[in-house]
C-alpha positions in Angstrom: -28.7 4.9 -6.2 -25.2 4.7 -4.8 -24.0 1.1 -4.5 -21.4 0.3 -1.9 -18.5 -1.1 -3.8 -16.2 -2.8 -1.2 -13.1 -3.7 -3.1 -12.6 -7.1 -1.4 -12.5 -10.6 -2.7 -15.5 -12.2 -1.0 -14.0 -15.7 -1.0 -10.9 -14.4 0.9 -12.4 -11.9 3.3 -15.5 -11.6 5.5 -16.0 -8.0 6.6 -17.0 -8.2 10.4 -20.5 -8.9 9.2 -20.4 -7.1 5.7 -20.3 -9.6 2.8 -19.7 -8.3 -0.7 -20.9 -9.8 -3.9 -18.7 -7.9 -6.3 -15.0 -8.4 -7.2 -12.6 -5.6 -7.8 -11.8 -5.6 -11.5 -8.2 -4.6 -10.7 -7.8 -7.9 -8.9 -8.6 -10.1 -11.9 -5.8 -11.7 -13.9 -4.6 -9.5 -16.7 -3.9 -12.5 -19.0 -6.5 -15.2 -19.6 -6.0 -18.5 -21.4 -8.1 -19.1 -24.4 -11.0 -21.5 -23.8 -12.5 -21.7 -20.3 -11.1 -18.3 -19.4 -12.4 -16.7 -22.6 -15.9 -18.0 -21.8 -15.6 -16.3 -18.4 -14.7 -13.1 -20.1 -17.7 -13.3 -22.3 -19.9 -14.1 -19.3 -18.6 -11.0 -17.4 -19.1 -8.8 -20.5 -22.7 -10.0 -20.8 -23.3 -9.5 -17.0 -21.8 -6.0 -17.2 -23.9 -5.0 -20.2 -27.0 -6.5 -18.7 -26.3 -4.9 -15.3 -25.8 -1.5 -17.0 -29.2 -1.8 -18.7 -30.8 -3.0 -15.5 -29.2 -0.1 -13.5 -30.6 2.4 -15.9 -34.0 0.9 -15.6 -33.9 1.1 -11.8 -32.1 4.3 -11.4 -35.2 6.0 -9.9 -36.0 3.1 -7.6 -34.1 2.9 -4.3 -32.8 -0.6 -3.8 -31.9 -1.8 -0.3 -28.4 -3.0 0.2 -28.1 -5.9 2.6 -25.0 -6.5 4.7 -25.0 -10.2 5.5 -22.1 -10.5 8.0 -20.0 -8.1 10.1 -17.9 -5.3 8.7 -15.0 -7.7 8.6 -14.0 -10.9 10.3 -11.1 -10.5 12.7 -9.8 -13.8 14.2 -8.2 -13.9 17.6 -4.9 -15.7 18.1 -5.2 -18.1 21.0 -1.8 -17.0 22.2 -2.2 -13.3 21.6 -5.1 -11.2 22.9 -4.6 -8.7 20.1 -6.3 -9.3 16.8 -4.7 -10.6 13.7 -5.0 -8.3 10.7 -3.0 -10.3 8.2 -5.9 -9.9 5.8 -5.2 -6.2 5.4 -2.8 -6.8 2.5 -5.6 -8.3 0.5 -7.5 -5.0 0.5 -7.2 -2.6 -2.3 -6.4 1.0 -1.2 -7.3 2.3 -4.6 -10.3 4.2 -3.1 -8.2 6.3 -0.8 -7.9 9.8 -2.1 -4.8 11.8 -1.3 -5.1 15.5 -0.6 -1.8 16.3 -2.3 -2.4 17.3 -5.9 -6.2 17.5 -5.7 -7.4 20.4 -7.9 -9.0 23.1 -5.8 -12.1 23.2 -8.1 -12.5 19.4 -8.3 -15.6 17.6 -7.0 -15.6 14.3 -5.3 -18.4 11.8 -4.5 -19.9 12.5 -1.2 -22.5 11.1 1.2 -24.2 11.8 4.5 -24.5 8.7 6.7 -26.9 8.0 9.6 -27.2 5.1 12.1 -30.3 3.6 13.5 -29.9 0.8 16.1 -32.3 -1.4 18.0 -34.9 -1.2 15.2 -38.0 -3.3 15.6 -37.2 -4.0 19.2 -39.9 -5.7 21.3 -38.6 -3.9 24.4 -41.7 -2.2 26.0 -41.9 1.5 25.2 -39.3 1.4 22.5 -40.1 2.9 19.0 -37.5 3.4 16.3 -39.8 5.5 14.1 -38.7 8.9 15.7 -35.1 8.2 14.6 -36.1 6.9 11.2 -38.3 9.8 10.3 -35.8 12.2 11.6 -33.4 10.9 8.9 -36.1 11.5 6.4 -36.4 15.1 7.6 -32.6 15.6 7.3 -32.4 14.1 3.8 -35.4 16.2 2.7 -34.1 19.5 4.0 -30.6 18.9 2.6 -32.1 18.4 -0.9 -34.5 21.3 -0.5 -31.3 23.4 -0.3 -29.7 21.7 -3.3 -27.4 19.1 -1.8 -26.1 16.7 -4.4 -24.6 14.2 -1.9 -26.1 10.8 -1.4 -27.8 9.9 1.9 -27.1 6.5 3.5 -28.9 5.0 6.5 -27.3 2.1 8.4 -29.9 0.1 10.1 -29.4 -2.6 12.7 -32.5 -4.7 13.5 -32.8 -5.6 17.2 -31.8 -9.1 18.3 -35.1 -9.2 20.1 -37.0 -9.1 16.8 -37.5 -11.9 14.3 -37.7 -9.3 11.6 -34.8 -8.9 9.1 -36.0 -5.7 7.4 -37.9 -2.6 8.2 -41.7 -2.7 7.6 -42.8 -2.2 4.0 -44.2 1.2 4.5 -41.1 2.6 6.2 -39.0 1.0 3.5 -41.1 2.7 0.8 -40.7 6.1 2.5 -36.9 5.8 2.4 -36.9 4.5 -1.1 -39.1 7.4 -2.4 -36.9 9.9 -0.6 -33.8 8.4 -2.3 -32.2 7.2 0.9 -29.9 4.2 0.6 -30.4 1.6 3.4 -27.6 -0.7 4.6 -28.7 -3.4 7.0 -26.0 -4.1 9.6 -25.7 -7.6 11.2 -27.7 -8.4 14.2 -25.9 -9.1 17.5 -25.8 -12.8 18.4 -27.3 -12.2 21.8 -29.3 -9.4 23.5 -26.5 -8.9 26.0 -24.4 -7.3 23.2 -27.2 -4.9 22.2 -26.1 -1.9 24.3 -25.5 1.8 23.7 -21.7 1.4 23.9 -21.6 -1.0 21.0 -23.9 1.1 18.9 -21.7 4.1 19.2 -18.8 2.1 17.8 -20.9 1.0 14.8 -20.7 4.6 13.5 -17.2 3.9 12.2 -18.5 1.5 9.6 -18.7 4.6 7.3 -15.0 3.8 6.6 -16.3 0.9 4.6 -18.3 3.1 2.2 -15.4 3.3 -0.2 -17.5 4.3 -3.2 -17.3 7.8 -1.7 -14.4 10.2 -1.3 -15.8 11.8 1.9 -18.7 10.8 4.2 -20.2 13.2 6.8 -21.7 11.2 9.7 -24.6 12.8 11.5 -26.5 11.4 14.4 -30.1 10.8 13.4 -31.3 13.6 15.7 -29.2 16.2 13.8 -31.4 18.4 11.7 -29.5 20.3 9.0 -30.8 23.9 8.6 -29.5 24.0 5.0 -27.0 22.4 2.6 -23.8 21.2 4.4 -22.1 20.0 1.2 -19.5 22.7 1.6 -17.9 20.9 4.6 -17.4 17.8 2.3 -16.2 19.9 -0.6 -13.6 21.9 1.5 -12.3 18.6 2.8 -11.9 17.1 -0.6 -10.3 20.3 -2.0 -7.7 20.3 0.8 -8.8 23.4 2.6 -9.8 21.1 5.4 -8.1 17.8 6.1 -9.6 14.5 5.0 -10.8 14.0 8.6 -12.9 16.8 10.0 -13.9 16.9 13.7 -16.1 19.3 15.5 -15.4 20.4 19.1 -18.5 20.7 21.3 -19.3 22.1 24.7 -18.3 19.1 26.7 -15.8 17.3 24.4 -13.2 18.1 21.8 -14.7 15.7 19.3 -18.4 15.4 18.7 -19.6 11.9 17.8 -22.7 13.4 16.2 -20.9 15.4 13.4 -17.7 14.3 11.7 -16.1 13.7 8.3 -14.0 10.7 7.4 -12.4 9.5 4.1 -13.6 5.9 3.6 -10.9 3.2 3.2 -11.1 -0.5 3.7 -7.7 -1.1 5.4 -8.4 1.8 7.8 -11.6 0.1 8.8 -9.7 -3.1 9.7 -7.1 -1.1 11.6 -9.7 0.8 13.6 -11.5 -2.4 14.6 -8.2 -3.9 15.7 -7.6 -0.8 17.8 -11.0 -1.2 19.5 -10.3 -4.8 20.4 -6.8 -4.1 21.7 -8.0 -1.2 24.0 -11.0 -3.2 25.2 -8.8 -6.2 26.1 -6.4 -3.9 27.9 -8.8 -1.9 29.9 -11.2 -4.6 31.0 -8.5 -5.9 33.4 -8.1 -2.5 35.1 -9.7 -1.4 38.3 -13.0 0.6 38.1 -13.7 2.7 36.1 -11.6 0.4 33.8 -9.9 3.3 32.1 -6.5 4.9 32.0 -7.0 8.6 31.7 -3.3 9.2 31.1 -3.0 7.2 27.9 -6.7 6.7 27.0 -7.0 5.0 23.6 -3.2 4.7 23.4 -1.5 8.1 23.4 -0.5 10.4 26.3 -0.8 14.2 25.9 2.9 15.3 26.0 5.1 18.2 25.1 2.4 20.8 25.2 -0.2 18.7 23.5 -3.8 19.3 24.6 -7.5 19.1 23.7 -10.0 21.9 23.8 -13.8 22.2 23.8 -15.9 24.8 22.0 -16.3 26.8 25.2 -12.5 27.0 25.5 -11.9 24.4 28.2 -8.4 22.8 27.7 -7.4 19.4 29.0 -4.4 17.1 29.1 -5.9 13.8 29.9 -8.5 11.4 28.4 -11.3 12.5 30.7 -14.0 14.3 28.6 -17.6 13.3 28.1 -17.9 10.1 25.9 -14.1 9.6 25.9 -14.4 5.8 26.4 -16.7 5.5 23.3 -17.0 7.2 20.0 -16.0 10.6 21.1 -12.6 9.4 22.4 -12.0 6.9 19.6 -12.7 9.6 17.0 -10.2 12.0 18.5 -7.5 9.3 18.8 -8.1 7.8 15.4 -8.0 11.1 13.4 -5.2 12.9 15.4 -2.9 10.1 16.5 -3.4 7.3 14.0 -4.2 9.2 10.9 -2.3 12.2 12.0 -4.3 14.4 9.7 -7.4 16.2 11.0 -9.1 19.6 11.0 -10.6 20.3 14.4 -13.2 23.0 14.2 -13.4 25.0 17.5 -15.9 27.8 16.9 -14.4 30.3 14.4 -11.0 28.6 14.6 -9.8 25.5 12.8 -6.8 23.6 14.3 -4.9 21.9 11.4 -3.1 18.9 12.7 -0.6 16.9 10.7 2.6 14.9 11.1 6.2 16.1 11.4 9.2 13.8 11.9 6.8 11.0 12.8 5.0 13.0 15.5 1.7 14.7 15.7 2.2 18.4 14.9 -0.1 21.4 14.8 0.6 23.0 11.4 -1.4 26.1 12.0 -4.7 27.6 13.3 -7.0 29.0 10.6 -9.5 31.8 11.4 -12.7 32.6 9.6 -12.2 30.0 6.8 -15.8 28.8 7.0 -17.5 32.1 7.5 -18.2 32.8 3.9 -19.4 29.2 3.3 -22.2 29.2 5.9 -25.4 28.2 4.3 -27.9 29.7 6.8 -28.7 32.7 8.9 -28.6 30.5 12.0 -28.3 31.8 15.5 -26.4 35.1 15.8 -22.8 34.7 17.0 -22.5 31.1 16.2 -19.8 30.0 13.8 -20.3 27.7 10.8 -21.0 24.8 10.7 -22.5 25.0 14.2 -25.0 27.5 13.0 -26.0 25.3 10.1 -27.6 22.4 12.0 -29.6 21.7 15.1 -28.8 18.8 17.4 -32.1 17.7 18.9 -30.8 16.1 22.0 -32.7 14.9 25.1 -36.1 16.3 25.6 -35.6 18.5 22.4 -36.4 15.5 20.3 -39.6 16.4 18.4 -41.2 13.0 18.8 -41.0 13.5 22.6 -43.3 16.5 22.2 -47.1 16.7 21.9 -48.3 16.4 18.3 -51.3 18.7 18.7 -49.1 21.4 20.3 -46.6 21.2 17.4 -49.3 21.3 14.8 -50.9 24.4 16.5 -47.5 26.1 16.4 -47.1 25.4 12.7 -50.6 26.8 11.9 -50.2 30.0 14.0 -46.6 31.0 13.2 -44.7 32.2 10.1 -42.0 29.8 8.9 -39.1 31.9 10.3 -40.7 31.9 13.8 -41.1 28.1 14.2 -39.2 26.4 16.9 -36.7 23.6 16.0 -39.3 21.0 17.0 -42.1 22.7 15.0 -39.8 23.1 12.0 -38.9 19.4 12.2 -42.6 18.4 12.0 -43.2 20.9 9.1 -40.3 19.3 7.2 -41.6 15.8 7.9 -45.0 16.6 6.6 -43.5 18.3 3.6 -41.3 15.3 2.9 -44.2 12.9 3.1 -46.3 15.2 0.9 -43.6 15.4 -1.7 -43.7 11.6 -2.2 -47.5 11.3 -1.9 -47.5 9.5 1.5 -48.7 12.2 3.9 -52.1 10.6 4.4 -50.7 7.1 4.6 -48.0 7.5 7.4 -49.2 7.6 11.0 -47.6 10.2 13.3 -48.8 8.4 16.4 -45.2 8.0 17.6 -45.2 11.8 18.4 -47.0 11.5 21.7 -45.3 13.7 24.2 -43.6 10.9 26.0 -39.9 9.8 26.2 -39.7 6.4 24.6 -37.8 3.6 26.4 -34.7 3.6 24.1 -34.0 0.0 22.9 -30.3 0.3 23.6 -30.3 2.9 26.4 -29.1 6.4 26.1 -25.6 6.5 27.8 -22.7 4.0 28.0 -21.9 3.8 31.7 -18.6 2.4 33.0 -20.2 -0.7 34.5 -22.2 -1.4 31.3 -19.1 -1.0 29.2 -16.9 -3.3 31.2 -19.6 -6.0 31.5 -20.2 -5.8 27.7 -16.4 -6.0 27.0 -16.1 -9.1 29.2 -19.0 -10.7 27.3 -17.4 -9.9 24.0 -14.1 -11.4 25.1 -15.8 -14.7 26.1 -16.8 -15.1 22.4 -13.6 -13.8 20.9 -15.2 -10.6 19.9 -17.5 -12.4 17.5 -20.6 -10.7 18.9 -22.6 -10.8 15.6 -24.9 -13.4 14.1 -23.3 -15.0 11.1 -25.1 -16.0 8.0 -22.8 -18.3 6.1 
């Protein structure tokens, strides 16, 4: 199991809802007085030895990691609408890996991360099981193709539910499939439980600092094969530490991206969100400045480009006000280090003289690393996964129809929806639970999504105003 070691002192810092029970060893005093301090040393030695034995005993049992508070606590100054981040200097940056000097054949520690929001909602027609079992399908297929990376599922239980955990059977499925579960804090009020907020929760992967690289995937992304090569190339320096994928309607897909986890980056990103929300909520409808967007105008020939070749010079693409705009801004203009994959080309962006600079455009770098036959003409990694959006979600299909397709077709002829069901059944069979888990959530109907499906302008602005009223403390706090 991969434990999430957040190198923070819990008595000094609350992570926006993430509390941590471990102390970074590097933060402990190097010299200890004999006596009381010595006894503490003995105690820690005993705990370490016992923990090592206990860990070995439980290494085949998936333990659920619980996040008690937010990712971090950001306090608002009464005289300043921007957030105070003076706690950043308490955070150890020891986990941040530099590309410079990284051996080309070295291997880092990697993870795939997924997000499931609105779980256990009592909203009529909602059902989180499609998303949950889709993560099971992704994890199972990755490992069928020899992925060695961990799989992490971030779960946020709905404010409408009294539950604090997933049902026992679902938890057992995830445990047996070796999927780590992190419970995110509930929102303090149902009015905060909206699609816009959920899209921003994705960036909590920056807090998974036990990993060198994390590849975030939407839960409806089905890998065709082993995608580890994307993480490996990023760690080796062939790709930047941040990897973004251009899509048909946007230059930065919120459903597939790589980040290098780092605690102080997480704080800075949350500060950016609050500053932009505070600034834009006072603007006229649609409460957005397409010239500067998240905080940077496109100048001196700078541009964005989609996978179909459409170029733009303003912050006006699909999803720009949420994750797909923030991702682009964060990696290109704050980090100033990102590989943007646009079909067969890779734009390598860095920094020169304090400004964003396109270093070069690489061609065909990923072609030999593709892990599947995929659709002809598609470049990797596009060809190596399927994004089951909209009506393509298998749990919106008729179960009997999918099962008939599985029975009547060879494996290579299955549709994406049929392959998804085959993989789900294979995953459940591999852990001895195929007969125990009901598939009644696959019923040919579109469920009433607990948090909605799109973050409209009116929803976003109303939500931001509600967040401002509570000083952006929109989560339940548990001590």
